[in-house]
C-alpha positions in Angstrom: 105.9 73.7 91.5 104.7 70.7 93.5 104.4 67.4 91.9 102.8 65.7 94.9 99.2 65.0 94.3 96.7 67.1 96.1 94.9 65.2 99.0 91.3 64.0 98.2 88.3 65.7 99.8 87.1 64.4 103.2 85.2 61.1 102.6 86.8 60.7 99.0 88.9 57.8 98.1 92.7 58.2 98.7 95.1 57.4 95.9 98.2 55.1 96.4 100.3 58.2 96.4 98.5 59.7 99.4 98.6 56.5 101.3 102.4 56.3 100.9 103.0 60.0 101.8 106.6 60.7 102.9 107.3 61.9 106.4 108.8 65.1 107.7 112.5 65.3 107.0 112.7 63.4 103.9 113.2 64.8 100.5 110.6 64.9 97.7 110.6 66.0 94.1 108.7 69.3 94.2 109.4 71.4 91.0 109.6 70.2 87.3 112.5 71.2 85.3 110.2 73.4 83.0 109.0 75.2 86.1 112.5 75.9 87.4 113.7 77.0 83.9 110.7 79.4 83.4 111.2 80.7 87.1 114.7 81.7 86.8 114.3 82.9 83.3 111.5 85.1 84.5 113.7 86.5 87.2 115.8 88.1 84.5 113.0 88.9 82.0 110.6 90.5 84.3 113.5 92.6 86.1 114.4 94.0 82.6 110.8 94.7 81.6 109.9 96.4 84.8 113.0 98.6 85.0 113.0 99.6 81.4 109.4 100.2 81.5 109.9 102.7 84.2 112.3 104.5 82.0 109.6 104.6 79.3 107.1 105.9 81.8 109.5 108.6 82.8 109.2 110.1 79.2 105.5 110.9 80.0 104.7 110.1 83.8 100.9 110.5 83.3 98.2 108.0 82.6 94.7 108.8 81.0 91.6 106.8 80.2 90.1 106.8 76.8 91.3 107.1 73.3 93.6 110.3 73.7 96.0 111.8 76.2 98.6 114.6 76.0 100.4 117.0 78.3 97.5 119.5 78.6 94.8 116.8 79.0 93.5 115.9 82.5 95.3 112.7 83.5 94.0 110.2 85.9 97.3 109.5 87.6 100.6 111.4 87.6 103.9 111.3 89.3 105.5 114.8 88.8 107.1 117.8 90.5 106.7 121.5 90.9 108.3 124.3 92.9 107.4 122.5 96.2 108.8 119.1 95.4 107.8 115.7 93.9 104.2 114.3 94.3 102.0 111.4 93.0 98.4 112.3 92.1 95.6 109.8 91.5 92.4 111.7 90.6 92.0 114.3 93.2 94.3 112.6 95.8 97.7 114.1 96.1 100.7 112.7 98.1 104.1 114.4 98.5 106.9 112.2 97.5 109.9 114.5 97.4 113.3 112.6 97.4 111.4 109.4 96.5 109.4 110.0 93.3 109.0 113.1 91.0 112.1 114.9 92.3 115.1 113.3 93.9 119.0 113.5 93.9 121.2 111.2 92.0 124.4 109.6 93.3 126.4 112.8 92.4 124.0 114.9 94.4 122.2 116.6 91.3 118.5 117.1 91.6 116.5 115.3 89.0 112.9 115.9 88.1 111.7 112.5 86.8 109.1 110.1 88.0 111.4 107.2 89.0 114.8 107.5 90.3 117.9 106.2 88.3 118.5 103.3 90.6 115.2 101.8 89.6 115.4 102.2 85.9 117.2 100.7 83.0 119.3 102.3 81.8 120.0 104.4 84.9 120.4 107.5 82.9 117.4 108.7 81.0 117.6 107.1 77.4 114.1 106.4 75.9 115.5 104.8 72.8 117.6 102.3 74.5 114.8 101.5 77.2 112.4 100.7 74.3 114.9 98.3 72.7 115.6 96.5 76.0 111.7 96.6 76.6 110.7 95.1 73.2 113.4 92.6 73.0 112.6 91.1 76.4 108.9 91.3 75.8 109.2 88.7 73.1 111.2 86.5 75.5 108.4 86.9 78.0 105.7 86.1 75.6 107.5 82.9 74.1 108.5 81.7 77.6 105.2 82.2 79.2 103.3 80.8 76.3 105.4 77.8 76.1 105.2 77.2 79.8 101.4 77.5 79.8 101.0 75.1 76.9 103.4 72.6 78.5 101.6 72.9 81.7 98.3 72.1 80.1 99.9 69.2 78.2 101.2 67.6 81.4 98.2 68.4 83.4 100.3 70.4 85.8 97.9 73.6 85.4 94.8 71.5 86.1 96.0 69.0 88.6 98.4 71.2 90.8 97.4 74.9 90.2 93.6 74.9 90.1 91.9 74.7 93.5 89.7 71.8 94.3 86.0 72.7 95.0 86.4 71.9 98.5 89.4 74.2 99.0 87.2 77.1 98.0 84.8 76.7 100.9 84.6 79.8 103.0 85.4 77.9 106.2 88.6 76.3 104.5 89.7 79.7 103.2 89.2 81.4 106.6 91.4 78.7 108.2 94.0 79.2 105.7 94.2 83.0 106.3 94.2 82.5 110.1 97.0 80.0 109.9 99.1 82.2 107.5 98.5 85.3 109.7 100.0 83.3 112.6 102.9 82.2 110.4 101.7 78.6 110.9 102.6 77.0 107.6 101.9 73.4 106.5 104.4 70.7 107.5 104.9 67.2 106.4 103.5 66.2 103.1 101.1 68.9 103.0 104.1 71.4 102.5 104.9 70.0 99.1 101.5 71.0 97.8 99.9 74.3 97.1 97.6 75.5 99.7 94.4 77.3 98.7 95.9 80.9 99.1 98.6 79.9 96.8 96.5 78.7 94.1 94.2 81.7 94.4 97.1 84.0 93.9 99.1 82.0 91.2 96.2 81.2 88.9 95.0 84.9 88.5 98.6 85.8 87.9 99.1 83.2 85.3 95.7 83.5 83.5 94.7 87.1 84.0 97.5 89.5 84.9 100.2 88.0 82.5 97.7 87.9 79.4 96.6 91.4 80.3 100.2 92.7 80.2 100.7 91.1 76.9 97.5 92.3 75.2 97.7 95.9 76.7 101.2 96.0 75.5 100.3 95.0 71.9 97.6 97.5 72.0 100.1 100.2 72.5 101.9 99.4 69.2 100.7 101.4 66.0 101.6 98.3 63.8 99.4 96.0 66.1 96.6 98.6 65.8 96.7 98.2 62.1 96.7 94.4 62.2 94.4 93.9 65.1 92.1 97.0 65.5 89.8 95.0 67.7 92.5 95.6 70.4 91.6 99.2 70.7 88.0 98.4 71.1 88.7 95.7 73.8 90.5 98.2 75.9 88.8 101.4 74.9 91.8 103.1 73.3 95.7 103.1 73.6 95.6 105.4 76.6 93.3 103.1 78.4 95.6 100.1 77.4 98.6 102.1 78.8 97.0 102.6 81.9 95.9 99.0 82.4 99.4 97.9 81.3 100.8 100.1 84.2 98.4 98.6 86.6 99.0 95.0 85.7 102.8 95.6 86.1 101.9 97.1 89.6 100.1 93.9 90.4 103.1 91.9 89.3 105.4 93.9 91.5 103.1 93.4 94.5 102.9 89.7 93.8 106.7 89.5 93.7 107.0 91.3 96.9 104.6 89.0 98.7 106.2 85.9 97.1 109.5 86.8 98.5 108.3 87.6 101.9 106.5 84.1 102.0 109.7 82.5 100.9 111.7 84.0 103.7 109.1 83.3 106.3 108.8 79.6 105.1 112.4 79.0 105.2 114.5 80.5 102.3 117.3 77.8 102.2 114.8 75.0 101.6 112.5 77.1 99.2 115.3 78.1 97.1 117.1 74.8 97.0 113.8 73.3 95.8 113.6 75.9 92.9 117.1 75.2 91.9 117.4 71.3 92.3 113.8 70.3 92.4 114.4 68.6 95.8 112.4 69.8 98.7 112.9 68.7 102.4 109.5 68.2 104.1 109.4 70.4 107.3 108.0 69.1 110.6 104.3 69.1 111.2 103.2 71.9 113.3 99.4 71.4 113.2 98.2 68.0 114.4 95.3 68.3 111.7 97.9 67.9 109.0 98.4 64.4 110.1 95.0 63.4 109.1 
């Protein structure tokens, strides 16, 4: 994550670092070692958590809201199959998903009736006990790694200095300008490329401070042992079944974030972006917008 200071608002005093901003084509230090370690560690940890979580979901591919939920209760979401094929149902909305979700063929051509296909789950064959061991083991790695990263980011001011948006960056006119520039694939150049723009901060901060804590707390709420130790979690989320539904939604949000993140890395220049996340060094791209020179 960028170490380059964020520019001061219009009319505000400029720091010495801003006055001596490097020019396009030069290398700058962009990502701290702690960020790089956390990022690549999460590539493995989140992959295992998501794929093992899908295997766990396959054991009962229905979601409920409230205290209770079982096979004969009306679910709010379901991935299933019947004589006509696979389907996804959300409330009263039902979509056919044969050969994708609900009912599909494995590599040997055998028809399977499970929510998610084997290529998307860990393990690829259905094994609930093994999936739970993978999930719980890596969940602790996720909690320790993310908790440590957030505490370190607070201590070195990375969270408040680099990730939290400045007040002037939340102005509607500024945000609309950012949206239009990104829609046209006009990404910042020069020293501005080494800093987070408004859209990045407004996506990273909710993930770090909302989605990730929600994943952890709802995961704890599904544990009978934690229900006994911290019964307030059940009250907070309205029961274990509600927590399970929120856990699934939060995980879906993480998947969507990763998809958008990878797309932006490809569009912005994958070699430069990936190199900066490995070595910490980032080559400033050329300035495309004359206003960036200001």
